[in-house]
Phi, psi and omega in degrees: 000134176222159177262130179238124179265114182232128178052040176083001181240142175276137178231135174273120185245128176249087182213158176301132181301340179273358179296131176299140180308322182307317182293323178293316179301311185283313188275318184269320185260354179056038173258106193253009180294312177294131186250153169275114179255283184255336183075007182238005182071028183248356184241336177083000181296340184262009186297137172227171177253130178235117182048043175086358181242143176289134181228139177274107190284346181283342183239006183250121185289148180310321185302338180280357186253003175299131180065025177243158177258115179258132176237129175253173179304324179298336181275353181274318183192187181228178176298320181289319181227079181292147174293158179309320181294319179293315179299316181297318179296323177291313183297326179272359182050050185283350180258139170249281177282332176090353186296319184274347195296321179300314178296321177298313181296321180292319177298316180293319178300315179299318177300310184293334176291327180263340182216092186290348180227065183285151173277169175305316182296319179293322177295313180300318179296317181293325184273356184304323179293349184257134179253139171235111181281346180279343177083034180267025186305319181291324177291324177295317177302313178297321180296321179294317176298318179296318179298319178301315179296316179298320180293319179294320179296317179296317179297318181295319181289329176295317179297317180296318180293325183276349179078017179278000000 
């Protein structure tokens, strides 16, 4: 038995420590945004954020997540109040089939947390582990830029409201 912190909540998990995190998220915690794509860490559909970094959950064993903070797409926002990255992907219509999009958003979120104003080249480099077979790459690029702007706008209004 181990404790796994996901989306700010502790969960007691009874699974083999070598089990890939993706299976625990989907099967035990019923968090289904991260997808099984290739099972080899080559497509990015399974990306989640762990302590601020994008991690491919299909190839990373559960034992590596003890005392770590795991964030899935479900932990960013909701249908009623989407996070800036979710809102930007919707506004830019960055999804076609949608299978890769959760992983794309998590990879982009991790990038924007460490670099709030990325260039096109930085976005492309960060998104390289993720594949989109539908070809929405240009819309995804626009969505990441839009999310960066939304995050900066939200940060600026928070500062104004707090009087800092």
